[in-house]
C-alpha positions as CSV (number, residue, x, y, z in Angstrom):
1,M,21.9,-24.4,42.8
2,V,24.7,-25.8,44.9
3,P,25.0,-29.5,43.9
4,N,24.3,-31.8,46.8
5,D,27.1,-34.6,47.9
6,L,26.2,-34.5,51.5
7,A,30.2,-33.5,51.8
8,A,29.4,-30.0,53.5
9,H,26.6,-31.0,56.3
10,W,28.6,-32.3,59.7
11,M,25.7,-34.2,61.1
12,P,25.3,-34.5,64.7
13,F,26.0,-37.8,66.8
14,T,26.5,-39.9,63.3
15,N,28.6,-42.5,62.2
16,N,29.2,-39.7,59.5
17,R,31.6,-41.7,56.8
18,A,28.9,-44.4,57.4
19,F,25.9,-42.6,56.5
20,K,27.7,-40.6,53.7
21,A,28.5,-44.1,52.1
22,H,25.2,-45.4,52.6
23,P,22.5,-42.3,53.5
24,R,19.2,-43.1,54.5
25,M,16.7,-39.8,54.3
26,L,13.7,-38.4,55.5
27,V,12.1,-36.4,53.1
28,A,8.4,-36.2,54.5
29,A,6.3,-36.6,57.4
30,D,3.0,-37.4,58.0
31,G,0.6,-38.6,61.0
32,M,2.5,-41.8,62.3
33,F,4.7,-42.0,59.1
34,Y,7.9,-40.4,57.5
35,T,8.7,-40.8,53.6
36,S,11.8,-41.9,52.7
37,H,13.8,-40.4,49.6
38,S,13.3,-43.5,47.6
39,G,9.4,-43.3,48.3
40,A,8.8,-45.8,51.0
41,S,6.5,-44.9,54.0
42,I,8.7,-45.2,57.3
43,L,6.6,-46.0,60.2
44,D,7.7,-43.8,63.1
45,G,8.6,-45.6,66.3
46,T,10.8,-43.2,68.0
47,A,8.4,-40.0,67.7
48,G,11.4,-38.6,65.6
49,L,13.9,-38.3,68.5
50,W,11.3,-38.4,71.6
51,C,9.3,-35.2,70.3
52,S,6.5,-35.5,67.5
53,N,4.5,-36.5,70.3
54,A,1.2,-35.3,68.6
55,G,2.6,-37.0,64.9
56,H,3.5,-35.3,62.0
57,N,2.4,-32.4,60.0
58,R,-0.1,-31.8,62.4
59,Q,-2.5,-28.8,60.3
60,P,-3.6,-27.0,63.5
61,I,0.4,-26.2,64.4
62,T,1.5,-25.6,61.1
63,D,-1.0,-23.3,60.3
64,A,-0.1,-21.5,63.7
65,I,3.2,-21.1,62.5
66,R,2.3,-19.7,59.0
67,R,-0.3,-17.1,60.4
68,Q,2.7,-16.5,63.2
69,A,5.7,-15.7,60.0
70,A,3.2,-13.7,58.8
71,E,2.5,-11.2,61.6
72,L,5.6,-10.9,63.7
73,D,8.8,-12.8,62.8
74,F,10.8,-12.4,65.3
75,A,10.9,-9.9,68.4
76,P,13.9,-9.0,70.8
77,G,13.2,-10.1,74.4
78,F,15.5,-8.1,76.5
79,Q,13.9,-5.3,78.2
80,L,10.8,-5.7,75.2
81,G,7.9,-8.6,74.9
82,H,6.1,-10.1,72.6
83,P,2.2,-11.3,73.8
84,M,2.9,-15.0,72.6
85,A,5.8,-15.2,74.8
86,F,3.3,-14.5,77.9
87,S,0.4,-16.4,76.6
88,M,3.1,-19.7,76.3
89,A,4.5,-19.2,79.7
90,S,0.7,-19.3,80.9
91,A,-0.1,-22.2,79.3
92,V,3.2,-24.2,80.1
93,S,3.0,-23.0,83.9
94,A,-0.8,-24.1,83.8
95,M,0.0,-27.6,82.9
96,L,2.8,-27.8,85.6
97,P,2.6,-29.1,89.1
98,T,0.8,-26.1,91.2
99,E,3.7,-25.0,93.2
100,M,5.4,-24.2,89.6
101,N,4.0,-20.8,88.3
102,R,7.0,-19.3,86.4
103,V,8.2,-19.9,83.3
104,F,11.9,-19.1,81.7
105,F,11.8,-20.0,77.8
106,S,15.6,-21.4,75.7
107,N,15.3,-23.2,72.4
108,S,16.4,-26.3,73.4
109,G,16.5,-29.2,76.0
110,S,20.4,-28.7,76.7
111,E,20.1,-24.8,77.2
112,A,17.0,-25.3,79.3
113,V,18.9,-27.6,82.0
114,D,22.2,-25.2,81.5
115,T,19.6,-22.6,82.6
116,A,17.9,-24.5,85.5
117,L,21.8,-24.8,86.4
118,K,22.2,-21.4,86.6
119,I,19.1,-20.5,88.1
120,A,19.7,-22.7,90.8
121,L,23.4,-21.1,92.1
122,A,21.2,-17.9,91.4
123,F,18.9,-18.9,94.7
124,H,21.6,-20.1,96.7
125,R,23.8,-16.9,96.5
126,A,20.2,-14.9,96.8
127,R,19.6,-16.7,100.0
128,G,23.1,-15.8,101.3
129,D,24.2,-19.6,100.5
130,G,26.9,-18.3,98.0
131,Q,28.9,-21.4,98.8
132,R,26.1,-23.5,97.7
133,T,27.7,-23.8,94.4
134,R,27.8,-28.1,93.7
135,L,26.1,-30.0,91.3
136,I,25.2,-33.4,91.7
137,G,23.8,-35.2,88.1
138,R,23.8,-39.1,87.9
139,E,26.0,-42.0,86.3
140,R,23.9,-42.4,82.6
141,G,22.4,-39.2,82.7
142,Y,21.9,-37.0,79.8
143,H,21.3,-33.6,79.9
144,G,22.2,-32.3,76.7
145,T,25.6,-31.0,75.3
146,N,26.4,-27.8,76.4
147,F,28.9,-27.9,79.1
148,G,26.6,-27.3,82.0
149,G,24.6,-30.5,81.0
150,M,28.0,-32.5,79.5
151,S,29.3,-32.1,83.5
152,V,26.2,-33.2,85.5
153,G,25.7,-35.8,82.5
154,G,27.1,-39.4,83.0
155,I,27.4,-40.8,79.6
156,V,31.3,-41.4,79.0
157,N,31.5,-40.9,75.7
158,N,30.0,-37.7,75.9
159,R,32.4,-36.1,78.3
160,R,35.9,-38.0,77.2
161,T,36.5,-35.9,74.2
162,F,36.1,-32.4,75.9
163,G,38.4,-31.8,79.0
164,P,37.4,-31.7,82.5
165,L,34.4,-30.0,82.4
166,L,32.8,-27.8,85.5
167,P,34.4,-28.2,88.6
168,G,32.7,-28.7,91.6
169,V,30.1,-31.7,89.9
170,D,29.7,-35.4,91.7
171,H,27.2,-38.4,90.5
172,L,24.9,-40.6,92.0
173,P,25.3,-44.3,90.5
174,H,22.5,-45.2,88.1
175,T,20.3,-47.3,89.0
176,L,19.9,-50.4,86.3
177,N,20.7,-53.7,87.9
178,I,19.9,-56.4,85.2
179,S,21.2,-59.0,87.7
180,E,18.4,-57.8,90.1
181,A,15.6,-57.0,87.8
182,A,15.4,-58.3,84.2
183,F,12.1,-58.0,82.4
184,S,10.5,-55.8,84.8
185,R,7.0,-54.1,83.3
186,G,7.1,-50.4,85.1
187,Q,8.7,-49.6,88.2
188,P,11.1,-52.5,89.0
189,E,11.1,-53.6,93.2
190,W,14.8,-53.3,93.3
191,G,17.2,-50.3,93.9
192,A,15.2,-47.5,96.0
193,H,18.1,-48.2,98.5
194,L,20.7,-46.2,95.5
195,A,19.0,-42.7,96.4
196,D,20.6,-43.1,100.5
197,D,24.2,-42.6,97.7
198,L,23.2,-38.9,97.9
199,E,23.5,-39.2,101.8
200,R,26.9,-40.6,101.3
201,L,27.5,-37.3,98.7
202,I,26.3,-34.8,101.2
203,G,28.6,-36.5,104.1
204,L,31.6,-36.2,101.7
205,H,31.3,-32.3,100.5
206,G,28.9,-31.0,102.9
207,A,25.3,-30.2,102.2
208,D,26.6,-25.8,102.5
209,T,27.9,-26.7,99.5
210,I,25.5,-28.5,97.5
211,A,23.3,-26.4,95.4
212,A,21.5,-28.7,93.3
213,V,20.4,-32.2,91.9
214,I,19.9,-33.6,88.8
215,V,18.1,-36.2,87.3
216,E,16.1,-37.4,84.4
217,P,12.5,-38.8,85.9
218,L,13.1,-41.5,83.9
219,A,16.5,-41.8,81.5
220,G,15.3,-42.3,77.9
221,S,18.5,-41.5,76.1
222,T,21.3,-43.9,78.2
223,G,19.0,-46.2,76.9
224,V,15.5,-46.3,79.6
225,L,16.6,-46.2,82.9
226,V,13.3,-47.0,84.5
227,P,13.5,-45.3,88.5
228,P,12.7,-48.1,91.7
229,R,9.5,-48.0,93.3
230,G,10.2,-45.2,96.3
231,Y,13.4,-44.3,94.3
232,L,12.9,-40.1,93.8
233,E,10.5,-40.1,96.9
234,R,13.4,-41.0,98.4
235,L,15.5,-38.1,96.4
236,R,13.0,-35.8,97.2
237,E,13.1,-36.4,100.9
238,I,16.5,-35.9,100.9
239,T,17.4,-32.7,99.2
240,R,14.4,-30.8,101.2
241,T,15.7,-31.9,104.5
242,H,19.2,-30.5,103.4
243,G,18.1,-27.0,101.5
244,I,19.2,-28.6,98.2
245,L,17.5,-27.9,95.3
246,L,15.8,-30.5,93.0
247,I,15.4,-30.7,89.5
248,F,13.7,-33.1,87.3
249,D,15.0,-32.8,83.6
250,E,11.5,-33.8,81.7
251,V,13.1,-32.8,78.2
252,I,11.5,-36.5,77.1
253,T,9.3,-37.4,80.2
254,G,7.1,-34.0,79.7
255,F,4.0,-33.6,77.1
256,G,2.7,-37.2,78.1
257,R,5.2,-39.3,76.9
258,L,3.8,-41.5,80.6
259,G,0.3,-40.2,80.0
260,A,0.6,-37.9,82.1
261,P,1.4,-34.0,81.9
262,T,4.9,-34.8,82.9
263,A,6.8,-37.4,85.1
264,A,6.4,-35.2,88.3
265,H,2.7,-35.9,88.1
266,F,2.9,-39.2,87.0
267,F,5.1,-40.0,90.1
268,G,3.3,-37.4,92.7
269,I,6.6,-35.4,93.0
270,T,7.2,-31.8,93.1
271,P,10.9,-31.1,92.2
272,D,11.8,-27.6,92.6
273,L,12.8,-26.4,88.8
274,I,11.8,-28.9,85.6
275,T,13.3,-28.2,82.0
276,L,11.1,-29.3,79.4
277,A,11.8,-28.9,75.4
278,K,10.9,-31.7,72.4
279,G,7.2,-32.2,72.7
280,I,6.5,-28.6,73.4
281,T,6.6,-27.5,69.8
282,N,5.5,-31.0,69.0
283,A,8.9,-30.9,67.6
284,T,8.3,-28.5,64.5
285,V,10.2,-25.5,65.9
286,P,12.6,-25.8,68.5
287,M,12.0,-24.3,72.0
288,G,13.1,-25.3,75.5
289,A,11.7,-23.9,78.9
290,V,11.9,-23.8,82.0
291,G,9.2,-24.5,85.3
292,V,10.4,-22.7,88.4
293,S,8.9,-23.0,92.2
294,D,7.5,-19.7,93.3
295,H,9.8,-20.0,96.0
296,V,12.6,-20.3,93.4
297,H,11.5,-17.3,91.3
298,D,10.6,-15.0,94.3
299,T,13.6,-15.3,96.5
300,V,15.9,-14.3,93.2
301,M,13.5,-11.6,92.9
302,Q,12.8,-10.1,96.2
303,T,16.4,-9.5,96.9
304,A,17.8,-8.5,93.3
305,P,19.4,-5.5,93.4
306,D,16.8,-2.7,90.8
307,G,17.5,-3.6,87.4
308,I,18.1,-7.4,86.1
309,E,17.3,-9.5,88.2
310,L,18.7,-12.6,86.4
311,F,21.5,-12.3,83.6
312,H,20.9,-14.4,81.7
313,G,18.5,-15.4,78.3
314,Y,18.7,-16.4,75.0
315,T,18.2,-14.1,71.7
316,Y,15.4,-16.7,70.9
317,S,13.8,-17.2,73.9
318,G,10.0,-17.0,73.9
319,H,10.6,-16.8,70.0
320,P,7.2,-15.4,68.1
321,L,7.4,-18.8,66.1
322,A,8.0,-21.0,68.5
323,C,5.1,-19.9,70.9
324,A,2.9,-20.2,68.4
325,A,3.3,-23.8,67.9
326,G,3.6,-24.4,71.2
327,L,0.3,-22.4,71.9
328,A,-1.0,-24.7,69.2
329,T,0.5,-27.9,70.4
330,L,-1.0,-27.9,73.7
331,E,-4.6,-27.0,72.5
332,L,-4.0,-30.3,70.1
333,Y,-2.9,-32.2,73.3
334,R,-5.7,-30.9,75.4
335,S,-8.4,-31.7,72.8
336,E,-7.6,-34.8,71.2
337,Q,-7.1,-35.8,75.0
338,L,-3.3,-37.6,73.9
339,F,-1.9,-37.6,77.5
340,E,-4.8,-39.3,78.6
341,Q,-5.0,-41.7,75.2
342,A,-1.3,-42.4,76.2
343,A,-2.3,-43.8,79.4
344,A,-4.8,-46.0,78.0
345,L,-2.3,-47.2,75.4
346,A,0.7,-47.9,78.1
347,P,-0.9,-51.4,79.1
348,Y,-1.4,-52.9,75.6
349,F,2.7,-51.2,74.5
350,E,3.9,-53.3,77.5
351,S,2.5,-56.5,76.3
352,A,3.6,-56.3,73.2
353,V,7.4,-54.9,73.9
354,H,7.2,-57.8,76.4
355,R,6.7,-60.3,73.9
356,L,9.9,-59.7,72.8
357,A,11.6,-61.5,75.9
358,D,12.1,-64.6,74.4
359,A,13.7,-63.3,71.1
360,R,17.5,-63.7,69.7
361,H,20.3,-61.6,72.0
362,V,17.4,-59.7,73.9
363,I,18.7,-59.8,77.7
364,D,16.2,-57.2,79.6
365,I,13.6,-55.5,78.2
366,R,12.0,-52.3,80.3
367,N,9.5,-50.3,79.8
368,L,6.7,-47.8,81.4
369,G,4.4,-45.5,79.9
370,L,4.9,-45.3,75.9
371,V,8.4,-45.9,76.3
372,A,10.4,-48.8,76.3
373,G,14.0,-49.8,75.9
374,I,14.7,-53.5,74.6
375,E,18.9,-54.9,76.0
376,L,20.3,-56.7,72.9
377,A,24.0,-58.8,74.7
378,P,26.6,-57.0,72.7
379,R,28.7,-58.8,69.8
380,P,31.6,-59.6,70.9
381,G,34.6,-57.2,70.0
382,E,32.0,-54.9,68.2
383,P,29.8,-53.3,71.4
384,G,26.9,-51.2,69.5
385,K,27.1,-53.3,66.0
386,R,23.8,-55.5,66.9
387,A,21.9,-52.9,67.7
388,M,23.0,-50.5,65.2
389,E,22.1,-53.5,62.0
390,V,18.5,-54.3,63.8
391,F,18.6,-50.2,63.6
392,H,19.1,-50.1,59.4
393,H,17.2,-53.4,58.9
394,C,14.0,-52.0,60.5
395,F,14.6,-49.0,58.6
396,D,14.9,-50.9,55.3
397,N,11.7,-52.8,56.1
398,G,9.5,-49.7,57.3
399,V,9.6,-49.2,60.4
400,L,12.2,-46.1,62.4
401,I,13.4,-46.9,65.8
402,R,16.4,-45.3,67.9
403,V,19.6,-47.5,69.3
404,T,21.6,-46.1,72.1
405,G,24.7,-48.8,72.0
406,D,23.2,-52.1,72.0
407,I,19.7,-50.9,73.2
408,I,16.8,-50.3,71.5
409,A,14.5,-47.3,72.4
410,L,11.0,-47.1,71.3
411,S,9.0,-44.0,72.0
412,P,5.9,-43.2,69.5
413,P,4.0,-40.6,69.3
414,L,0.9,-40.7,70.9
415,I,-1.4,-41.1,68.0
416,I,-0.6,-44.8,67.7
417,D,-3.1,-47.6,67.6
418,H,-2.4,-51.5,68.2
419,A,-1.7,-52.5,65.2
420,Q,1.0,-49.9,65.0
421,I,2.4,-51.2,68.1
422,D,2.4,-54.8,66.8
423,R,3.9,-53.7,63.5
424,I,7.1,-52.1,65.3
425,V,7.3,-54.9,67.3
426,E,6.7,-57.7,64.6
427,Q,9.9,-56.1,62.7
428,I,11.9,-56.0,65.5
429,G,11.5,-59.8,66.0
430,S,12.0,-60.0,62.5
431,S,14.9,-57.9,62.3
432,L,16.5,-59.6,65.4
433,G,16.5,-62.6,64.1
434,V,18.5,-61.9,60.8
435,V,21.0,-60.6,62.5
436,R,24.3,-62.1,64.0
């Protein structure tokens, strides 16, 4: 056995030097709780990383994975298939908007985004509009860490190290304005007009050069940016008018986070493509997917020459274990009515997190569904340090939160109860009172 000295593992999105000097390890999980390496019980306020929507160690899911591993551990997906992939695609498409009946599998949200972008380009080429290659993202958007997703994404630190990224990409402004909409409950009333900046970009570049616009309906990783009322509706109107595809990145909002199957359902807006991951398997086995509108899929299929229609895919697309986990997960969401439960919990969750409005350091609170962002005033000269100290203090006192910059992000499993919501909020308040 090689000694576990922590040195070999280069950890993702982590201050490796600080972590390895003072590691905080998770060694088990069940229901709403993790267990730390010291044996402490840690209440999960973040569904892992926005992904364990049904809670941890759910027996129907773990049993399905075990059975599938013993029966068919892997099957190649190029020019061959296995039944679970087709069953999983049908199950996913059944929970998408009615116009979306096609599903392409990947292994993560990052891959789902790059897949969606490539499908958008293929669609326009198939229509004879091959000059439509420009992609429009949004400032502060997060669409994973592959080159396509980074390019349309708008988080500076994710981009700055890696050169010019993809050409022909532009960005809409983000929608957060604390001076106009601080402490909004649900969707802010201010900000719908920001969607009209898409008309400016269309005027600058020409609609006939733009393939797609990609946005998170609710931006999560950047610190919970809730869309203003009317904003997404306006984006849909503009994109439809100009023949531009609209992609919703629902890696976070899919599978009940807003109390509906997708944000598209919640807002009543149907995009052309939807990216999914995280909650699709309750995070037990990596999987991503793209929901594709019939008109996009059919255009590519009907115009392709004989042979492979889309030269894209992954070794593990539709992996048997991921499909088994996904089918069990979707059935668990249905049988326990977890989306409906999330919708019922949302008002209590909103009231609870807004109790922190007068807490030390808090300058804004934003929420929708079972998502909340609590923004702190940054410590002068030390951006991000204050929130990280709150993160550590909460963990050391039995509550897991997530921080991004100086923003606390909450996205608990959908099985949370009122007492657990109160416990999370009370611990955040206590930790805010301790950090300077």
